C-alpha positions in Angstrom: 242.2 45.6 147.9 245.1 47.1 150.1 245.2 47.3 153.6 246.3 50.6 155.0 248.2 50.8 159.1 250.4 52.7 161.0 253.5 50.6 162.7 252.6 51.4 165.9 248.6 50.4 165.3 249.7 46.9 164.5 252.4 46.1 167.0 249.7 47.3 169.4 247.6 44.9 167.5 249.7 42.1 167.5 251.1 42.5 171.1 254.6 43.2 170.0 257.0 46.2 170.1 257.0 48.8 167.0 261.0 47.4 166.3 259.8 43.9 165.6 257.2 45.1 163.3 259.9 46.9 161.3 261.6 44.2 161.5 259.0 41.7 160.2 258.4 43.8 157.0 262.2 44.0 156.4 262.3 40.5 156.5 259.4 39.7 153.9 257.0 38.1 156.6 254.6 41.2 156.8 254.8 42.1 153.0 254.1 45.8 152.7 255.5 49.1 151.2 255.5 52.9 152.6 252.6 54.6 152.1 251.9 58.1 152.6 251.7 60.2 155.7 254.3 57.7 157.7 251.5 54.7 156.9 252.3 51.4 155.1 250.0 49.5 152.5 250.0 45.6 152.4 247.8 43.6 150.5 244.2 43.0 152.4 244.8 39.1 151.5 248.1 39.1 153.6 246.9 41.1 156.3 244.1 38.1 156.8 246.7 35.6 156.6 249.0 37.7 159.2 246.3 37.3 161.5 245.6 33.6 161.0 249.1 33.2 161.7 249.0 34.7 164.8 245.7 33.8 165.8 243.9 37.5 165.4 240.8 38.4 164.0 241.1 40.9 161.6 240.7 44.8 162.9 239.1 47.1 160.2 239.9 51.0 161.3 238.1 54.0 159.6 241.2 55.2 158.1 242.6 51.2 156.5 241.1 52.1 153.5 239.0 49.1 153.3 235.7 48.0 151.6 233.6 46.0 154.0 231.6 44.7 151.4 233.9 43.1 149.8 235.6 41.6 153.2 232.0 40.0 154.1 232.3 38.4 150.7 236.1 37.5 151.2 235.1 36.0 154.8 232.1 33.8 153.6 234.2 32.4 150.7 236.6 31.5 153.2 234.6 29.5 155.6 232.9 27.1 153.0 234.7 24.2 153.9 235.3 20.8 152.9 234.4 18.1 155.0 236.6 16.1 156.6 236.4 12.1 155.6 238.0 10.5 159.0 237.6 6.8 158.0 239.2 4.3 160.1 242.4 5.2 162.2 244.7 3.4 163.8 246.7 5.3 166.6 250.5 4.7 166.9 251.6 7.6 168.8 250.3 5.9 172.2 249.7 3.7 174.4 249.2 5.7 177.7 245.9 7.1 177.9 247.0 10.2 180.0 249.2 11.3 177.3 245.6 12.1 175.1 242.7 9.5 175.8 241.3 11.7 179.3 241.6 14.9 177.7 238.4 17.3 178.8 239.0 19.9 176.4 238.6 22.3 178.8 241.4 24.6 177.2 243.2 25.3 179.8 246.5 24.3 178.2 245.5 26.8 175.2 244.9 29.6 177.7 248.2 29.0 179.3 250.6 28.6 176.3 252.2 31.6 174.6 252.2 30.3 171.5 248.5 28.9 170.4 247.2 30.2 167.9 250.3 30.9 165.9 249.8 29.0 162.8 246.5 27.1 164.3 248.9 25.5 166.8 246.7 24.6 170.0 247.5 21.8 172.3 244.1 21.2 172.5 243.7 20.7 169.1 246.6 18.5 169.0 245.7 16.2 171.5 242.5 15.7 169.7 244.1 14.8 166.8 246.0 12.0 168.6 242.8 10.7 169.8 241.4 11.0 166.2 244.6 9.1 164.6 245.5 12.0 162.5 249.1 10.9 163.0 250.5 12.4 159.6 248.5 15.8 159.7 250.2 16.1 162.9 253.5 14.8 162.3 253.9 16.8 158.4 252.9 20.1 160.6 255.5 22.5 162.6 253.6 22.6 165.5 256.1 20.3 167.4 258.7 22.0 166.5 257.7 25.7 167.5 256.5 24.4 170.7 259.1 24.7 173.3 258.1 21.9 175.5 258.2 24.1 178.5 255.4 22.4 180.2 253.1 25.0 181.3 250.4 23.3 179.3 250.8 20.4 181.8 251.1 22.3 184.7 248.0 24.1 185.0 245.9 20.7 183.0 243.4 19.6 185.5 243.8 16.0 183.6 247.2 15.6 184.0 247.4 14.9 180.1 251.2 13.9 179.2 251.3 17.0 176.5 255.4 16.9 176.8 255.8 13.5 176.0 252.9 13.7 173.0 255.1 16.8 171.6 258.7 14.9 171.8 256.7 11.5 170.4 255.7 13.5 167.4 259.8 15.3 166.9 260.8 11.7 166.8 258.4 10.2 164.1 259.6 13.1 161.8 261.7 11.8 159.3 265.5 12.6 160.2 266.2 14.5 157.2 263.6 16.7 157.4 264.3 17.9 161.1 264.1 21.6 161.0 267.6 23.4 161.1 271.0 21.9 162.6 269.6 19.9 165.6 269.5 16.3 163.9 273.1 17.2 162.0 274.4 18.1 165.2 273.2 14.7 166.9 274.7 13.2 163.8 278.2 15.1 164.1 278.0 14.3 168.1 277.8 10.8 167.8 280.1 10.4 165.2 283.0 13.3 166.3 282.5 13.4 170.1 280.5 17.2 170.0 278.1 18.8 168.0 279.8 21.1 166.1 283.1 18.4 165.3 285.5 20.7 167.3 288.7 18.4 166.6 290.8 16.8 169.7 293.6 18.3 169.3 292.2 22.0 168.2 290.3 21.7 171.7 293.2 20.3 173.8 294.9 23.7 172.2 292.4 25.9 173.1 291.7 25.0 176.1 295.2 25.2 176.6 295.2 29.1 175.9 292.4 29.3 178.0 294.5 28.9 181.0 297.4 30.4 180.5 295.4 33.5 179.6 294.0 33.2 183.1 296.9 32.6 184.6 298.5 35.5 183.2 295.4 37.5 184.6 293.1 37.3 187.9 294.6 33.4 188.4 298.3 33.2 188.9 299.3 29.5 188.5 296.1 28.2 187.0 296.0 25.4 184.7 293.3 23.7 182.5 293.0 20.3 183.8 292.4 17.8 181.6 291.8 14.2 182.4 292.8 14.1 185.9 291.8 11.1 187.0 290.0 11.4 190.8 289.2 14.9 190.3 286.4 16.0 192.4 284.7 17.2 189.5 284.4 16.1 186.1 283.2 19.4 184.2 281.5 18.8 180.5 281.3 21.9 178.0 278.8 22.8 175.6 280.9 23.4 172.5 279.4 26.4 171.1 281.2 28.2 174.0 285.1 26.7 172.4 283.7 27.1 168.8 282.1 31.3 169.4 282.4 32.1 172.6 285.4 31.0 174.2 286.1 33.5 176.7 283.0 32.6 178.6 284.6 29.3 179.9 286.7 31.2 181.8 284.0 32.3 184.6 283.6 28.7 185.7 287.0 28.3 185.8 287.5 31.6 188.0 285.1 30.3 190.5 286.8 26.7 190.2 290.3 28.4 191.3 288.5 30.8 194.1 287.2 27.5 195.5 290.4 25.5 195.4 288.5 23.3 193.7 289.6 19.7 192.4 288.2 19.0 188.9 288.9 18.0 185.1 287.6 18.5 182.1 287.9 15.1 179.2 289.7 15.2 176.3 286.9 13.4 174.3 283.9 13.0 174.7 283.0 16.3 176.5 280.2 17.7 174.9 277.2 18.3 177.6 274.6 19.3 175.6 272.0 16.3 174.4 270.3 17.5 171.1 268.7 13.7 170.9 266.3 15.6 174.0 265.4 18.1 171.2 265.5 15.9 168.1 263.4 13.3 170.0 266.0 10.5 169.0 266.1 8.2 172.5 269.3 6.0 170.9 271.5 9.4 170.4 270.4 10.2 173.7 271.0 7.1 175.4 275.3 7.1 173.1 275.9 10.4 174.6 275.0 9.8 178.3 276.5 6.3 177.7 280.3 8.2 177.1 279.8 10.6 179.8 279.4 7.3 182.2 282.5 5.8 180.9 284.7 8.9 181.0 283.4 9.7 184.7 284.4 5.7 185.2 287.5 6.1 183.6 289.2 9.4 185.4 287.1 8.0 188.5 285.5 11.4 189.2 283.4 11.7 192.3 280.9 14.6 190.9 279.5 15.2 187.5 278.8 18.7 187.0 276.8 20.1 183.6 277.1 23.8 183.2 275.9 24.3 180.1 272.3 24.9 180.9 269.0 23.6 182.0 268.2 20.9 179.1 271.8 19.2 179.6 271.1 18.7 183.3 267.8 17.5 182.9 268.7 15.3 179.6 271.9 13.5 181.4 269.4 12.9 184.6 266.9 11.5 182.7 268.7 9.4 181.0 270.9 8.2 183.8 267.6 7.5 185.7 266.4 5.5 182.8 269.4 3.5 181.2 272.1 3.7 183.7 270.2 3.4 187.1 273.5 1.5 188.9 275.4 4.5 187.6 274.1 6.7 190.1 275.3 4.7 193.0 278.8 5.1 191.3 278.8 8.6 191.2 277.0 11.7 192.4 274.9 14.5 189.2 275.2 18.1 190.8 273.4 21.0 189.4 275.1 24.4 189.0 272.9 25.7 191.8 273.9 22.8 194.0 277.7 23.5 193.4 277.3 27.4 194.2 275.8 27.3 197.1 277.8 24.8 198.4 281.0 27.2 197.8 278.9 29.8 199.4 277.6 28.3 202.4 280.9 26.7 203.2 283.1 30.3 202.6 285.1 28.8 199.9 284.3 31.7 198.3 283.2 35.1 198.3 281.5 37.9 197.0 281.1 41.5 196.5 277.7 42.7 196.7 278.6 46.1 195.9 279.4 45.6 192.2 276.1 45.1 190.9 273.8 47.5 192.1 271.2 47.5 189.2 267.3 46.4 189.8 267.7 42.5 189.0 265.4 40.0 188.1 266.3 35.9 188.1 264.5 34.5 185.3 263.3 30.5 185.9 264.3 28.2 184.0 261.8 25.8 182.6 263.8 22.5 182.8 265.5 23.5 186.1 262.1 24.0 187.5 258.4 22.6 186.4 260.4 19.8 183.9 263.1 18.8 186.7 259.7 18.4 189.8 257.7 16.5 187.2 260.6 14.0 186.4 262.5 14.4 189.5 259.9 15.5 192.3 262.8 18.9 192.4 262.5 21.9 191.2 265.3 24.7 191.4 263.6 28.2 192.6 264.7 29.1 195.7 267.9 28.4 195.1 268.8 30.8 192.6 267.1 33.4 194.0 269.8 32.9 197.0 272.5 32.9 194.7 272.0 36.3 193.0 271.3 38.0 196.2 274.5 37.5 197.5 275.7 39.5 194.9 272.8 41.6 193.9 271.0 43.7 197.0 268.0 44.7 194.8 266.5 41.4 193.3 263.1 42.2 192.7 260.3 39.1 191.0 258.9 39.1 187.7 255.1 38.1 188.0 254.0 35.3 187.8 257.2 33.2 188.7 259.0 29.9 189.8 256.5 27.5 188.6 253.8 29.6 187.0 256.6 31.5 185.3 256.5 31.8 180.9 259.4 30.6 178.7 261.6 32.5 177.4 260.5 31.0 173.9 264.0 29.7 173.0 263.8 26.9 174.7 263.5 23.0 173.1 266.0 24.3 170.0 264.1 27.4 169.6 267.1 29.2 169.1 268.5 27.1 167.1 265.4 26.8 164.7 264.5 28.4 161.7 261.4 30.1 163.5 262.4 33.4 164.6 259.6 35.2 163.6 257.4 32.9 165.9 260.5 32.9 168.9 260.4 36.5 169.0 256.1 36.6 169.1 256.5 33.5 171.9 258.9 35.7 173.9 256.7 38.9 174.2 255.8 37.4 177.5 258.8 37.8 178.9 259.5 40.8 177.7 256.4 42.1 179.2 257.1 40.7 182.8 260.4 41.7 182.6 259.7 45.4 181.4 256.9 45.5 184.4 259.8 44.6 187.0 261.8 47.5 186.3 264.9 45.6 186.4 267.7 46.4 184.6 269.5 43.4 184.6 268.1 39.6 183.9 270.0 36.8 185.6 269.5 33.5 183.8 270.7 29.9 184.8 270.6 28.5 180.9 272.1 29.1 177.2 269.5 29.9 175.2 267.6 31.7 177.9 270.1 34.1 177.7 270.6 34.3 174.4 267.0 35.0 173.7 267.0 37.9 176.4 270.5 39.1 175.2 270.9 38.8 171.6 266.7 38.9 170.8 264.2 40.0 173.4 266.9 43.0 174.3 266.8 44.7 171.0 263.3 43.8 169.9 261.4 44.8 172.3 263.9 47.9 173.6 264.1 46.9 177.1 267.4 48.3 177.9 268.9 45.7 179.9 271.9 44.0 180.7 271.9 40.1 180.6 274.4 37.4 182.8 274.7 33.8 183.4 274.3 33.0 187.1 278.1 31.5 187.2 278.9 34.8 185.1 277.3 37.0 188.2 278.8 35.7 190.7 282.6 35.2 188.7 282.3 39.0 188.0 281.7 39.4 191.6 284.5 37.1 193.7 286.4 38.2 195.6 290.0 36.8 194.8 292.3 35.2 196.9 295.0 38.3 197.3 292.4 40.4 195.9 289.5 42.7 197.5 287.1 42.1 194.6 287.3 41.2 191.1 287.5 44.1 188.6 
């Protein structure tokens, strides 16, 4: 039996943009063929499977060309489910009752989760399965990998169930050769070669020198890229994706350091700031990567560590320092991008021109700098990003909800790199709706994955028509450099 539909109708039904439905058809996620009158045809069974995947009830329209009696028969057959024999199960996933046992099954977590219902994922169900000892089923499923561990479920949970810890534990139990996407491969490459992509030392140093020369020839006369400078105030880590794919992006921070007259340095080895061990559930890898950062800080005798990559790099590093290297926190400071930029602005070390960016602007709250930092470290960064953005953009508005109640962009905890693009785009529908309702045309992000999700995915999928910038990119583009009225 075939099911007839229009792209606009099914887009409205699933709460996504028409472009997303067309992309699903082109990619084969939605198996359909062109029909009469600008409609599409698909097998009704495929439509039912799509509804099940995204937690929807099939919608039968009068013009859908569907026999309701046949549908009733199919539904009856589907409801005949064999009894599940549990037997005695031994629980090994957790020993803290707050991870699962104290769950009230109220469903508040599921109502807050943007991806609840997709492929049967439901935070409440996952917690109950953990209690019942159905560990193999949980580990074998992809639920933990489609979850972005944004902690919105924990934020609303009245029993304070540690759902994010449970999800990460599930990731850690997956056989390493079955970890989806490049996450585990990146972890191993970082342990073996000092960065996630495996860029050789000579190539990295040559590129850093070349980028410095370009900056000196442009807007920053006399600039030289500092590497392994002993006694520098700041030691700065690097996201390996930038030298590999977007090297010019490094210049934004370098312009800011130049304007501020900062004493800073890169390192020639083990410069990776991104810690994918957080995503893969590999504590030993996390510890080793952060240990190398500590070694570099001690070797160069730097005062402050800056991780400008994204919220997860800061979160993972500070988490590891607290857990495994507490003595290092007595030797040096760790600061966020917010701390440093506000220091520069408040002390007058940099000045910005607030007439350059006149579009209506919103600031996106990072889950790692927000909810997760509050839970782990007792400090969240909400107002700081808005103050920095407002210094450059006079027309700053809010998305609703925001701050601690903000929705994840959908690309966190490795989701941007994993092979679940359909789920990631569907997850992002909430964020796309927030941006659209704010009527903003410029979105500012403090995280690499958030920026990529907005700029390279949601903008196209949902026809948002927005410009997207990193927060430090915004500041760099607004800088009034020494001897110049503004940075063009």
